[in-house]
LOPA-787259 format. One record per residue (C-alpha): residue number from 1; residue in one letter; chain; z, x, y. Coordinates in nm, 2 decimals, padded with zeros to 4 digits. Layout:
% LOPA-787259
{num:NUM&residuo:a&cadena:A&zz:Z&xx:X&yy:Y}
...
END
This chain:
% LOPA-787259
{num:1&residuo:x&cadena:A&zz:04.90&xx:10.56&yy:-01.72}
{num:2&residuo:x&cadena:A&zz:04.71&xx:10.27&yy:-01.88}
{num:3&residuo:x&cadena:A&zz:04.49&xx:10.19&yy:-02.19}
{num:4&residuo:x&cadena:A&zz:04.14&xx:10.38&yy:-02.14}
{num:5&residuo:x&cadena:A&zz:04.26&xx:10.67&yy:-01.94}
{num:6&residuo:x&cadena:A&zz:04.15&xx:11.02&yy:-02.06}
{num:7&residuo:x&cadena:A&zz:04.41&xx:11.27&yy:-02.11}
{num:8&residuo:x&cadena:A&zz:04.50&xx:11.63&yy:-02.21}
{num:9&residuo:x&cadena:A&zz:04.81&xx:11.79&yy:-02.32}
{num:10&residuo:x&cadena:A&zz:05.03&xx:11.89&yy:-02.05}
{num:11&residuo:x&cadena:A&zz:05.18&xx:12.23&yy:-02.02}
{num:12&residuo:x&cadena:A&zz:05.50&xx:12.11&yy:-02.18}
{num:13&residuo:x&cadena:A&zz:05.28&xx:11.93&yy:-02.47}
{num:14&residuo:x&cadena:A&zz:05.10&xx:12.25&yy:-02.55}
{num:15&residuo:x&cadena:A&zz:05.42&xx:12.44&yy:-02.62}
{num:16&residuo:x&cadena:A&zz:05.51&xx:12.18&yy:-02.88}
{num:17&residuo:x&cadena:A&zz:05.40&xx:12.34&yy:-03.25}
{num:18&residuo:x&cadena:A&zz:05.32&xx:11.98&yy:-03.37}
{num:19&residuo:x&cadena:A&zz:05.05&xx:11.95&yy:-03.11}
{num:20&residuo:x&cadena:A&zz:04.84&xx:12.24&yy:-03.23}
{num:21&residuo:x&cadena:A&zz:04.55&xx:12.05&yy:-03.33}
{num:22&residuo:x&cadena:A&zz:04.49&xx:11.89&yy:-03.02}
{num:23&residuo:x&cadena:A&zz:04.49&xx:12.19&yy:-02.77}
{num:24&residuo:x&cadena:A&zz:04.20&xx:12.22&yy:-02.56}
{num:25&residuo:x&cadena:A&zz:04.08&xx:11.86&yy:-02.64}
{num:26&residuo:x&cadena:A&zz:04.03&xx:11.54&yy:-02.45}
{num:27&residuo:x&cadena:A&zz:04.20&xx:11.20&yy:-02.57}
{num:28&residuo:x&cadena:A&zz:04.20&xx:10.84&yy:-02.47}
{num:29&residuo:x&cadena:A&zz:04.49&xx:10.62&yy:-02.45}
{num:30&residuo:x&cadena:A&zz:04.45&xx:10.34&yy:-02.71}
{num:31&residuo:x&cadena:A&zz:04.78&xx:10.15&yy:-02.66}
{num:32&residuo:x&cadena:A&zz:05.10&xx:10.17&yy:-02.45}
{num:33&residuo:x&cadena:A&zz:05.43&xx:10.03&yy:-02.59}
{num:34&residuo:x&cadena:A&zz:05.71&xx:10.10&yy:-02.38}
{num:35&residuo:x&cadena:A&zz:05.99&xx:09.97&yy:-02.61}
{num:36&residuo:x&cadena:A&zz:05.94&xx:10.28&yy:-02.83}
{num:37&residuo:x&cadena:A&zz:06.02&xx:10.66&yy:-02.80}
{num:38&residuo:x&cadena:A&zz:05.66&xx:10.78&yy:-02.79}
{num:39&residuo:x&cadena:A&zz:05.49&xx:10.50&yy:-02.60}
{num:40&residuo:x&cadena:A&zz:05.12&xx:10.66&yy:-02.57}
{num:41&residuo:x&cadena:A&zz:04.90&xx:10.61&yy:-02.86}
{num:42&residuo:x&cadena:A&zz:04.61&xx:10.85&yy:-02.83}
{num:43&residuo:x&cadena:A&zz:04.28&xx:10.92&yy:-03.01}
{num:44&residuo:x&cadena:A&zz:04.18&xx:11.28&yy:-02.97}
{num:45&residuo:x&cadena:A&zz:03.80&xx:11.36&yy:-02.92}
{num:46&residuo:x&cadena:A&zz:03.77&xx:11.71&yy:-03.02}
{num:47&residuo:x&cadena:A&zz:03.55&xx:11.95&yy:-03.18}
{num:48&residuo:x&cadena:A&zz:03.79&xx:12.02&yy:-03.48}
{num:49&residuo:x&cadena:A&zz:03.68&xx:11.90&yy:-03.81}
{num:50&residuo:x&cadena:A&zz:04.04&xx:11.87&yy:-03.95}
{num:51&residuo:x&cadena:A&zz:04.17&xx:11.56&yy:-04.10}
{num:52&residuo:x&cadena:A&zz:04.43&xx:11.55&yy:-03.81}
{num:53&residuo:x&cadena:A&zz:04.16&xx:11.40&yy:-03.55}
{num:54&residuo:x&cadena:A&zz:04.08&xx:11.09&yy:-03.79}
{num:55&residuo:x&cadena:A&zz:04.37&xx:10.91&yy:-03.66}
{num:56&residuo:x&cadena:A&zz:04.55&xx:10.83&yy:-03.32}
{num:57&residuo:x&cadena:A&zz:04.91&xx:10.95&yy:-03.28}
{num:58&residuo:x&cadena:A&zz:05.19&xx:10.87&yy:-03.07}
{num:59&residuo:x&cadena:A&zz:05.31&xx:11.09&yy:-02.76}
{num:60&residuo:x&cadena:A&zz:05.56&xx:11.10&yy:-02.49}
{num:61&residuo:x&cadena:A&zz:05.46&xx:11.09&yy:-02.13}
{num:62&residuo:x&cadena:A&zz:05.56&xx:11.45&yy:-02.07}
{num:63&residuo:x&cadena:A&zz:05.34&xx:11.57&yy:-02.34}
{num:64&residuo:x&cadena:A&zz:05.02&xx:11.45&yy:-02.16}
{num:65&residuo:x&cadena:A&zz:04.86&xx:11.45&yy:-01.83}
{num:66&residuo:x&cadena:A&zz:04.54&xx:11.29&yy:-01.70}
{num:67&residuo:x&cadena:A&zz:04.22&xx:11.48&yy:-01.77}
{num:68&residuo:x&cadena:A&zz:04.04&xx:11.60&yy:-01.43}
{num:69&residuo:x&cadena:A&zz:03.69&xx:11.52&yy:-01.37}
{num:70&residuo:x&cadena:A&zz:03.43&xx:11.80&yy:-01.40}
{num:71&residuo:x&cadena:A&zz:03.33&xx:11.87&yy:-01.03}
END
């Protein structure tokens, strides 16, 4: 995955309690840093009005997958 890709949580990512506020949302990859444990910085673009969506968060590869286009 690369900067600019649209992503959603994978099945494994949805099972992680810490990701509760991003379920059902689409995110965009802002930065990739392969030298750290969580290399993907993602800004989530959801309907939620919580303060959690104000920031970009770091995720592991298995927690995210590319978003499928709507056909």
